[in-house]
Kinemage of the C-alpha trace (Angstrom):
@kinemage 1
@onewidth
@group {chain A} dominant
@subgroup {mainchain}
@vectorlist {calphas} color= white
{ca met a 1} P 0.000 0.000 0.000
{ca ile a 2} L 2.744 2.478 1.006
{ca asp a 3} L 6.237 2.278 -0.485
{ca pro a 4} L 8.671 1.092 2.224
{ca ala a 5} L 11.160 3.808 1.195
{ca leu a 6} L 8.483 6.433 1.879
{ca leu a 7} L 7.700 4.884 5.266
{ca asp a 8} L 11.378 5.206 6.183
{ca ile a 9} L 11.295 8.994 5.782
{ca leu a 10} L 7.814 9.819 7.093
{ca ala a 11} L 7.532 11.225 10.605
{ca cys a 12} L 4.686 12.448 12.783
{ca pro a 13} L 4.278 16.191 12.125
{ca asn a 14} L 3.290 16.693 15.758
{ca cys a 15} L 6.351 15.208 17.506
{ca lys a 16} L 8.707 14.252 14.637
{ca thr a 17} L 8.778 10.566 15.663
{ca ala a 18} L 8.717 7.719 13.132
{ca val a 19} L 5.362 6.314 12.030
{ca lys a 20} L 4.389 2.699 11.411
{ca leu a 21} L 1.785 1.304 9.030
{ca glu a 22} L -1.101 -0.305 10.925
{ca gly a 23} L -3.978 -1.294 8.681
{ca asp a 24} L -5.239 1.793 6.866
{ca arg a 25} L -3.431 4.246 9.171
{ca leu a 26} L 0.068 5.487 9.899
{ca val a 27} L 0.570 5.481 13.661
{ca cys a 28} L 3.089 7.618 15.529
{ca gln a 29} L 5.434 5.385 17.537
{ca lys a 30} L 5.883 7.805 20.446
{ca pro a 31} L 3.535 6.559 23.199
{ca ala a 32} L 2.890 10.064 24.548
{ca cys a 33} L 1.703 11.195 21.098
{ca gly a 34} L 0.366 8.140 19.230
{ca leu a 35} L -1.578 10.118 16.613
{ca arg a 36} L -3.109 8.006 13.840
{ca tyr a 37} L -2.971 9.461 10.318
{ca pro a 38} L -5.373 8.203 7.624
{ca ile a 39} L -4.342 6.908 4.217
{ca arg a 40} L -6.731 7.876 1.427
{ca asn a 41} L -6.391 6.474 -2.088
{ca gly a 42} L -2.859 5.324 -1.212
{ca ile a 43} L -1.807 8.795 -0.018
{ca pro a 44} L -0.880 9.363 3.635
{ca ile a 45} L -2.678 12.415 5.029
{ca met a 46} L -0.031 13.760 7.401
{ca leu a 47} L -2.028 16.683 8.778
{ca ile a 48} L -2.426 17.009 12.532
{ca glu a 49} L -6.004 18.231 11.988
{ca glu a 50} L -6.841 14.961 10.156
{ca ala a 51} L -5.214 12.663 12.733
{ca glu a 52} L -7.108 10.633 15.311
{ca lys a 53} L -5.987 10.384 18.911
{ca pro a 54} L -5.032 6.919 20.119
{ca pro a 55} L -7.939 5.022 21.698
{ca glu a 56} L -6.655 5.619 25.265
{ca gln a 57} L -6.346 9.400 24.755
{ca ala a 58} L -9.624 9.716 22.859
{ca lys a 59} L -11.516 8.478 25.945
{ca thr a 60} L -9.882 10.933 28.336
{ca gly a 61} L -9.995 13.928 26.109
């Protein structure tokens, strides 16, 4: 779905930590951040405004 070379250079725009492909999302690997960025039509949407909070953070606010 996403070119591995692209995954190697992508980073979370919020905290600059590496992201990992998980299903149809790119997930920030920093536990304190953990934002989940959608992939639409094969294009990662690396906008903080489009990201989802991790499930644990979404519950608490």
